[in-house]
C-alpha positions as CSV (number, residue, x, y, z in Angstrom):
1,M,81.9,97.8,70.3
2,A,80.4,100.8,72.9
3,P,81.6,103.9,72.1
4,S,84.2,105.3,74.3
5,T,82.9,107.9,77.0
6,H,86.7,109.7,78.0
7,T,89.8,109.2,77.6
8,V,92.1,108.9,80.6
9,T,94.4,111.3,81.2
10,N,96.3,113.5,83.5
11,Q,96.8,110.8,86.0
12,A,100.1,109.9,87.4
13,P,101.9,106.8,85.8
14,P,103.0,103.9,88.5
15,L,105.7,104.3,90.0
16,V,107.6,101.1,89.4
17,G,110.8,99.7,87.9
18,H,113.3,102.3,90.1
19,D,115.7,101.9,92.2
20,V,114.6,102.3,96.0
21,F,118.1,102.8,97.1
22,T,119.7,104.8,94.8
23,S,117.0,107.0,94.4
24,D,117.1,108.0,97.9
25,R,119.7,110.3,98.3
26,V,119.4,110.8,101.9
27,L,120.0,107.3,102.2
28,V,122.8,106.8,99.9
29,E,124.5,109.4,101.8
30,S,124.1,108.0,104.7
31,V,125.6,104.8,103.3
32,E,129.1,106.7,102.0
33,R,128.8,108.8,105.7
34,H,129.0,105.6,107.8
35,V,130.7,103.1,105.6
36,A,134.7,103.1,105.1
37,P,135.9,104.0,101.8
38,E,137.2,100.5,100.9
39,L,133.7,98.7,101.8
40,L,131.8,101.1,99.5
41,D,131.6,99.8,96.1
42,E,130.6,96.2,97.9
43,V,128.2,97.8,100.1
44,R,126.7,100.1,97.2
45,T,126.5,97.1,94.5
46,E,124.9,95.0,97.3
47,L,122.1,97.6,98.0
48,R,121.7,98.9,94.6
49,E,120.7,94.8,93.6
50,L,118.1,95.2,96.8
51,G,116.6,98.5,96.0
52,T,116.3,97.7,92.4
53,A,114.3,94.4,93.6
54,A,112.2,96.4,96.0
55,G,111.1,98.8,92.9
56,S,110.3,96.2,90.8
57,A,106.9,95.4,89.4
58,Q,107.3,92.1,91.1
59,A,108.0,93.3,94.9
60,Q,105.0,95.1,94.5
61,E,102.6,92.6,93.3
62,W,104.3,90.1,96.1
63,G,103.1,93.1,98.7
64,A,99.5,93.3,97.2
65,Q,99.2,89.4,97.1
66,A,100.8,88.9,100.6
67,N,97.9,91.2,102.3
68,E,95.1,90.3,100.5
69,N,95.6,86.9,101.3
70,P,96.2,86.8,105.0
71,P,97.9,84.1,107.1
72,R,95.6,81.3,108.0
73,L,95.5,79.0,111.4
74,R,95.3,75.3,111.1
75,T,95.4,74.1,114.4
76,H,94.5,70.3,113.7
77,D,95.0,68.1,110.6
78,R,92.5,66.0,108.8
79,Y,92.8,63.5,111.4
80,G,91.8,65.3,114.7
81,N,95.8,65.7,115.3
82,R,97.0,68.7,116.6
83,I,99.5,70.7,114.3
84,D,99.3,74.5,115.3
85,E,100.6,75.4,111.7
86,V,100.0,78.8,109.8
87,D,99.7,78.7,106.0
88,F,101.3,82.1,104.2
89,H,100.7,83.4,100.7
90,P,103.5,82.1,98.2
91,A,104.4,86.0,97.9
92,W,105.2,85.7,102.1
93,H,107.9,83.1,101.2
94,R,109.0,85.0,98.4
95,L,109.5,88.4,100.3
96,L,110.7,86.8,103.0
97,G,113.1,84.4,101.5
98,H,114.4,87.8,99.1
99,A,115.1,89.5,102.2
100,V,116.7,86.3,104.3
101,T,119.0,85.7,101.2
102,S,120.1,89.6,100.8
103,G,121.7,89.6,104.2
104,L,119.2,91.3,106.2
105,T,119.3,88.6,109.3
106,D,123.2,88.9,109.0
107,A,124.7,92.1,110.8
108,W,126.5,91.4,113.9
109,G,129.7,89.8,111.7
110,R,130.4,91.5,109.0
111,P,132.2,94.7,108.4
112,A,129.8,97.9,108.5
113,G,127.0,94.9,109.2
114,H,124.5,96.9,111.0
115,V,124.6,100.1,108.2
116,R,124.5,98.0,105.1
117,R,121.6,96.3,106.8
118,A,120.1,99.3,107.9
119,A,120.2,100.8,104.6
120,G,118.7,97.4,103.0
121,F,115.7,96.9,105.6
122,M,114.7,100.5,104.8
123,A,114.9,99.7,100.8
124,W,113.6,96.5,100.9
125,T,110.6,97.0,103.7
126,Q,108.8,99.7,101.4
127,A,107.8,96.6,99.0
128,E,105.8,95.2,101.4
129,G,106.6,96.2,105.7
130,G,104.9,92.9,107.9
131,H,107.2,90.4,106.9
132,G,110.4,92.6,108.3
133,C,108.7,91.3,111.9
134,P,110.5,87.9,111.5
135,V,113.6,89.4,109.7
136,S,113.9,91.8,112.8
137,M,113.3,89.4,115.4
138,T,115.7,87.1,113.9
139,H,118.4,89.6,113.4
140,S,117.7,91.1,117.4
141,A,117.9,87.7,118.6
142,V,121.8,87.3,118.1
143,P,122.6,89.3,121.1
144,A,120.3,87.9,123.1
145,L,122.0,84.5,122.5
146,R,125.6,85.5,123.1
147,T,124.7,85.5,126.7
148,D,125.2,81.7,126.5
149,P,128.5,81.1,124.4
150,E,127.3,77.3,124.0
151,L,123.8,78.1,122.6
152,A,125.4,81.1,120.3
153,A,127.9,78.9,118.7
154,E,124.8,76.3,118.0
155,W,122.2,79.1,116.6
156,E,123.9,82.1,115.7
157,P,125.4,80.2,112.2
158,R,121.5,79.5,111.7
159,L,120.1,82.9,112.3
160,T,122.7,84.4,110.0
161,S,122.5,82.5,107.3
162,H,121.7,83.6,104.0
163,V,119.5,80.5,103.1
164,Y,115.6,80.5,103.6
165,E,113.9,77.1,104.5
166,E,110.2,77.5,105.3
167,G,108.3,74.6,106.8
168,L,108.9,73.1,110.5
169,R,111.6,70.8,111.1
170,P,114.3,70.0,113.6
171,A,116.7,73.3,113.2
172,G,119.5,71.1,113.1
173,Q,118.5,70.0,109.7
174,K,117.8,73.5,108.5
175,A,120.4,75.5,106.9
176,G,119.0,78.6,108.0
177,V,116.4,79.2,111.0
178,L,114.1,82.4,112.0
179,F,113.4,83.4,115.4
180,G,110.7,85.1,117.1
181,M,109.9,86.6,120.7
182,G,107.3,86.0,123.1
183,M,107.5,88.4,126.1
184,T,103.8,89.8,126.9
185,E,101.2,88.2,128.6
186,K,97.3,89.0,128.7
187,Q,97.5,90.5,132.5
188,G,100.7,92.8,132.1
189,G,101.4,93.9,129.0
190,S,104.9,95.2,129.0
191,D,105.3,95.1,132.7
192,V,106.9,91.4,132.2
193,R,107.6,91.1,135.8
194,A,104.4,90.6,136.1
195,N,104.4,87.2,133.8
196,T,102.7,84.5,135.1
197,T,104.4,81.2,132.9
198,A,106.1,79.0,135.0
199,A,109.2,77.3,134.4
200,A,110.2,74.4,136.1
201,P,113.8,72.7,135.7
202,L,114.2,69.6,134.5
203,A,117.1,66.8,135.6
204,D,119.1,68.3,132.6
205,D,120.8,71.1,133.0
206,G,119.6,74.3,131.7
207,A,115.9,72.4,130.3
208,Y,112.7,73.4,131.9
209,L,109.1,72.6,131.2
210,L,107.0,75.6,130.4
211,T,103.3,76.2,131.9
212,G,101.7,79.6,131.2
213,H,100.9,81.7,127.7
214,K,101.9,84.8,126.0
215,W,99.3,87.0,124.3
216,F,101.2,88.7,121.5
217,C,103.8,86.1,119.6
218,S,104.4,87.0,116.0
219,A,105.8,84.9,113.1
220,P,104.6,82.0,115.0
221,M,106.0,79.6,112.3
222,S,109.4,80.7,113.6
223,D,111.8,77.7,114.2
224,A,112.5,79.0,117.6
225,F,111.3,81.8,120.1
226,L,112.8,83.6,123.2
227,V,110.6,83.8,126.0
228,L,110.4,85.1,129.5
229,G,109.0,82.8,132.1
230,Q,109.4,82.5,136.2
231,A,112.0,80.1,137.0
232,P,112.5,79.0,140.9
233,G,115.0,82.1,140.9
234,G,113.0,84.6,139.5
235,L,111.9,86.0,135.7
236,T,114.4,84.2,133.3
237,C,114.7,84.4,129.3
238,F,114.1,80.9,127.4
239,L,114.9,79.5,123.9
240,V,111.4,77.4,123.1
241,P,112.3,75.8,119.4
242,R,109.3,74.5,117.6
243,V,110.3,71.3,116.7
244,L,112.6,69.1,119.1
245,E,116.0,67.3,117.8
246,D,113.8,64.1,117.6
247,G,111.9,65.5,115.0
248,T,108.9,65.8,117.6
249,R,106.7,68.8,117.9
250,N,107.2,70.8,120.9
251,A,104.0,72.1,122.9
252,F,103.6,75.2,121.0
253,A,99.1,75.7,121.2
254,I,98.4,78.7,118.6
255,Q,95.3,79.7,120.1
256,R,94.3,82.3,117.8
257,L,95.6,84.5,115.0
258,K,95.3,88.7,116.2
259,D,92.5,90.2,113.8
260,K,94.9,93.5,113.5
261,L,94.4,96.8,111.9
262,G,97.2,96.5,109.2
263,N,100.5,94.6,109.4
264,R,98.1,92.1,107.4
265,S,100.8,89.9,105.9
266,N,102.3,88.6,109.3
267,A,100.7,86.5,111.5
268,S,100.2,87.1,115.5
269,S,99.1,84.8,117.7
270,E,98.4,84.1,121.3
271,V,100.2,80.6,122.3
272,E,99.8,78.6,125.3
273,F,102.2,76.1,126.8
274,D,100.6,73.5,128.8
275,G,103.2,72.0,131.1
276,T,105.1,69.8,128.8
277,T,106.6,72.5,126.4
278,W,110.1,72.1,126.5
279,A,112.6,74.9,127.0
280,R,116.1,75.6,127.1
281,R,117.7,78.7,129.5
282,V,119.4,81.6,128.2
283,G,121.7,83.3,130.7
284,E,121.2,83.1,134.4
285,E,117.9,82.4,136.2
286,G,116.3,85.6,137.3
287,R,118.1,87.7,135.0
288,G,115.4,87.2,131.8
289,V,115.1,91.7,131.3
290,R,119.0,91.8,131.4
291,T,119.3,89.0,129.2
292,I,116.6,89.9,126.4
293,I,117.1,93.6,126.6
294,E,119.7,93.5,123.8
295,M,117.2,91.8,121.5
296,V,114.7,94.5,122.2
297,A,116.9,97.4,121.8
298,A,117.6,95.8,118.5
299,T,114.0,95.2,117.5
300,R,113.5,99.0,118.6
301,L,116.2,99.9,116.3
302,D,114.1,98.3,113.5
303,C,111.3,100.6,114.5
304,V,112.7,103.3,114.0
305,I,114.3,102.2,110.7
306,G,111.2,100.6,109.4
307,S,109.1,103.8,110.3
308,A,111.7,105.8,108.6
309,G,111.2,103.6,105.5
310,L,107.6,104.0,105.2
311,M,107.7,107.8,105.8
312,R,110.2,107.5,102.6
313,Q,107.7,105.5,100.5
314,A,104.5,107.7,101.7
315,V,106.6,110.9,100.7
316,V,107.7,109.5,97.6
317,Q,104.1,108.6,96.3
318,A,102.9,112.0,97.5
319,V,105.9,113.8,95.3
320,H,105.5,111.0,92.4
321,H,101.6,111.9,92.2
322,A,102.0,116.0,92.8
323,A,104.7,116.2,89.6
324,H,102.5,114.4,87.3
325,R,99.3,115.7,88.3
326,S,98.1,118.8,86.7
327,A,95.2,121.1,88.4
328,F,94.1,124.7,88.2
329,G,96.6,125.6,85.2
330,G,99.9,123.7,86.1
331,L,101.6,120.6,87.6
332,L,100.4,120.3,91.2
333,V,104.2,120.2,92.8
334,E,104.8,124.1,91.2
335,K,101.7,125.1,93.3
336,P,103.1,127.4,96.4
337,L,100.9,125.6,99.1
338,M,101.1,121.8,97.6
339,R,105.1,122.3,97.4
340,N,104.7,123.8,101.2
341,V,102.9,120.7,101.9
342,L,105.1,118.2,100.1
343,A,108.4,120.2,101.6
344,D,107.2,119.6,105.1
345,L,106.6,115.9,104.4
346,A,110.3,115.4,102.8
347,L,111.8,117.0,105.6
348,E,110.3,114.9,108.5
349,S,111.0,111.9,106.1
350,E,115.1,112.7,105.6
351,A,115.4,113.7,109.3
352,A,113.7,110.1,110.7
353,T,116.2,108.4,107.9
354,T,119.3,110.1,109.0
355,L,118.8,109.7,112.7
356,A,117.8,106.2,112.0
357,M,121.4,105.4,109.8
358,R,123.4,107.3,112.3
359,L,121.9,104.9,115.3
360,A,123.0,101.9,113.0
361,A,126.5,103.1,112.8
362,A,126.7,103.8,116.8
363,Y,126.3,99.6,116.5
364,D,128.9,99.6,114.0
365,A,131.5,101.5,116.1
366,D,130.5,99.3,119.0
367,T,132.8,101.5,121.6
368,E,131.5,102.3,124.8
369,E,130.7,105.8,124.1
370,E,128.5,104.8,120.9
371,R,126.8,102.5,123.5
372,A,126.4,105.2,126.0
373,F,124.9,107.3,123.0
374,L,122.2,104.7,122.3
375,R,120.9,104.0,126.1
376,L,119.5,107.6,125.3
377,A,119.3,108.5,121.8
378,L,117.9,104.9,120.6
379,P,114.7,105.1,122.7
380,A,114.2,108.9,122.4
381,A,114.3,108.0,118.5
382,K,112.0,105.1,119.1
383,Y,109.8,107.3,120.7
384,W,109.6,110.1,118.7
385,V,110.2,108.7,114.9
386,T,107.5,106.0,115.2
387,K,104.8,108.7,116.4
388,R,105.6,110.6,113.2
389,C,104.9,108.3,111.1
390,T,101.4,108.1,111.1
391,P,100.4,111.9,110.6
392,V,103.2,111.7,107.7
393,A,101.3,108.4,106.0
394,A,98.4,110.3,106.3
395,E,99.1,113.7,105.1
396,A,100.9,112.2,102.1
397,L,97.8,109.9,101.4
398,E,95.9,113.3,101.1
399,C,98.1,114.3,98.8
400,L,96.7,112.1,96.0
401,G,93.1,113.1,96.8
402,G,90.3,110.7,96.5
403,N,92.7,108.6,94.8
404,G,95.0,108.0,98.0
405,Y,91.9,106.9,99.5
406,V,91.4,104.0,97.2
407,E,93.4,100.7,98.1
408,E,94.8,100.2,94.5
409,S,97.2,103.1,95.3
410,G,98.5,101.6,98.1
411,M,98.4,104.5,100.4
412,P,96.0,103.2,102.7
413,R,98.2,99.8,103.3
414,L,100.6,102.6,104.4
415,L,98.5,104.4,106.6
416,R,97.2,101.3,108.4
417,E,100.9,99.9,108.6
418,A,101.9,103.5,110.3
419,P,101.0,103.2,113.9
420,L,102.3,99.8,114.4
421,N,106.3,100.6,115.3
422,S,105.2,102.9,117.8
423,V,103.3,100.3,119.6
424,W,105.6,97.1,119.3
425,E,108.5,96.9,121.7
426,G,107.1,99.2,124.0
427,S,104.7,101.9,123.0
428,G,105.3,105.8,123.8
429,N,105.0,106.2,127.8
430,V,107.2,102.7,127.7
431,Q,109.9,104.9,126.0
432,A,109.9,107.9,127.9
433,L,109.9,106.2,131.1
434,D,113.2,104.3,129.8
435,V,114.8,107.6,128.7
436,L,113.7,109.0,132.2
437,R,115.7,105.8,133.5
438,A,118.7,106.4,131.4
439,L,118.9,110.1,132.7
440,G,118.3,108.8,136.5
441,R,121.2,105.7,136.3
442,E,123.4,106.3,133.4
443,P,124.7,110.0,133.3
444,R,127.3,108.6,130.7
445,A,124.5,108.5,128.4
446,L,123.5,111.9,128.8
447,D,127.4,113.0,128.3
448,A,127.7,110.8,125.1
449,Y,124.2,112.4,123.9
450,L,125.2,115.9,124.9
451,K,128.8,115.3,123.6
452,E,126.8,114.3,119.6
453,V,124.3,117.4,119.5
454,G,127.4,119.8,120.4
455,R,129.3,118.8,117.3
456,A,126.8,121.1,115.7
457,R,127.1,124.0,117.9
458,G,127.3,127.3,116.5
459,A,126.1,126.2,113.0
460,D,122.4,127.5,113.6
461,H,121.6,129.7,116.4
462,R,117.8,127.8,116.9
463,L,119.8,124.7,117.2
464,D,122.2,126.0,120.1
465,A,119.0,128.0,121.6
466,A,117.3,124.6,121.7
467,I,120.0,122.4,123.0
468,K,120.0,125.9,125.7
469,D,116.3,125.2,126.5
470,L,116.9,121.5,126.8
471,L,119.9,121.5,129.0
472,T,117.5,123.9,131.6
473,E,114.5,121.1,131.0
474,L,117.1,118.5,132.2
475,S,118.2,120.4,135.2
476,D,114.7,120.5,136.7
477,L,113.5,117.3,137.6
478,D,110.4,118.4,139.5
479,G,107.2,116.5,137.5
480,I,110.0,115.0,135.3
481,E,107.5,111.7,134.5
482,A,104.4,113.8,133.9
483,R,106.3,115.8,131.2
484,A,108.4,113.1,130.1
485,R,106.8,112.8,126.5
486,R,107.7,116.7,126.1
487,L,111.2,116.3,127.2
488,V,111.9,113.4,125.0
489,E,110.1,115.0,122.3
490,R,112.5,117.8,122.7
491,M,115.5,115.5,122.8
492,A,114.6,114.0,119.7
493,L,114.6,117.0,117.8
494,V,117.2,118.4,119.1
495,L,119.4,115.1,117.5
496,Q,118.1,115.1,114.3
497,G,118.6,119.0,114.0
498,S,121.9,118.7,115.2
499,L,122.5,115.6,112.0
500,L,120.5,117.9,109.5
501,V,122.7,120.8,110.3
502,R,126.3,118.5,109.9
503,W,125.0,116.6,107.0
504,A,122.1,117.5,105.2
505,P,122.0,120.9,102.7
506,A,121.7,124.0,103.7
507,E,118.0,124.9,102.5
508,V,117.2,121.4,104.5
509,A,119.0,122.0,107.9
510,D,117.6,126.0,107.4
511,A,113.9,124.6,107.1
512,F,113.9,121.7,109.7
513,C,115.5,124.2,112.6
514,G,113.5,127.1,111.4
515,S,110.5,125.0,111.8
516,R,110.9,122.2,114.3
517,L,113.5,124.3,116.7
518,G,112.8,127.8,116.2
519,G,108.7,127.7,116.5
520,D,108.0,129.2,112.8
521,W,105.5,126.3,112.3
522,G,101.9,125.7,112.6
523,A,100.2,122.2,113.8
524,A,99.7,120.9,110.5
525,F,101.9,119.9,107.6
526,G,102.3,122.5,105.0
527,T,102.9,125.4,107.8
528,L,106.5,126.0,106.9
529,P,107.9,129.8,106.5
530,H,107.4,130.5,103.0
531,T,111.0,132.4,102.5
532,L,112.0,129.0,102.6
533,D,113.8,127.3,99.8
534,L,111.0,125.0,99.2
535,A,111.5,123.8,95.9
536,S,115.3,122.2,96.6
537,V,113.8,120.5,99.5
538,V,111.0,118.6,97.5
539,E,113.3,118.1,94.6
540,R,115.7,116.2,96.9
541,A,113.1,113.9,97.7
542,R,111.8,113.2,94.6
543,V,112.2,110.1,92.2
544,A,113.1,110.2,88.7
545,V,111.3,107.6,86.4
């Protein structure tokens, strides 16, 4: 045996074998805040089980395997028959199956359903983000289907089932199904009214044949899809099953799978409808956007939740490394400059989680005022939180130094995944313009937003000043589109600041308001005022293992 050349020391131990939910103080506090006392024990037990699974070595291995072995398209079988199937690694099915059996597609009919699901989604997708796509779309399809009571009665029990069944079969033969969505086309992208997919009505009421394509169709092995097409009465929403009731395959030609920056475990495809693709109308002809918009809104909330979860995982990894790695005579976490960086990252993560859970609670409340609040708060949050995800992931990776740049650390996968939620379900400009649209058409939305941030008025002078400046900004509509991003960013920060002032520890609220609202901050992470209680902020984010 060759002599040993060195002993491995001063390396952080693997962050494994912990409860992702219970170790996240911000998430635990959010659940306790938004769930009725009589439900708390039940919800905590459910989330502890999911959090323990998410932090296990098994789940981490599944996540790595699903991304190292990406899906593979098989357009034909060995005899030349068109089959259009995508093969996934078994780890993908295990991740997806655990998500479904844990109720992550079942929010709409359960008490505190959206809060408990949001917390579970945030915890579980920290093990692996790609499989969250079909989970999110299946969950989000429910409100669109409810525009047609007959369709909802048939499909909703399948969507909200806690049973995962892989493989293509008639939906009526499965105890649980998954849904996808196809909106964008080559020529239009987010401008879905430019879609050219044509829908020709059949003699059967509500049945159509589709001719056209979809440029982005994720999770193509789902059991059914909601798509937009041009019917005689205008742009309309349709349900397209992969397998028809008689067991024959619907015409759903998968042309290729996208070669994406990240999200490698999840298949995103280009599909074509050849004129024999059978579809069932959802809602009225010409009201496709109105029908599908609630599905889009729910997936946008999942973009916020998913980004908050990814930021939490990135920050946890950075703090864990710094708490175990020594340099220049002491632990990194005790070095003033590194502590500043970690505290800055932790602030971003806590603000994202707190806002995401507040939005989920608004869905559970389902009052007229909360719906008005969501109309502005949701696109503002989707714009800002998803944009903050990439710089947080990059800075957290840097905290690990060269180790973080190596695939085995898991940090490169987080960094590749980070931009995703900012792009999907409407990129930054789309969200900013949606906020402007709501401001112009729905004055009650602004009233609800201002009422929400006003609940913290008087508690912090920097927040008060930021609210005043925001009101001034809103009163001047000259050139509003060109400065929409600036406005929406400010709205999101003021909302986050107001929530932290009300609910976070004083040291967290003070640091956030001083930096994000008071202007005492640089252009990079790690530029917080040195006089703040940064050690407490970092300790709050740390996982003890």
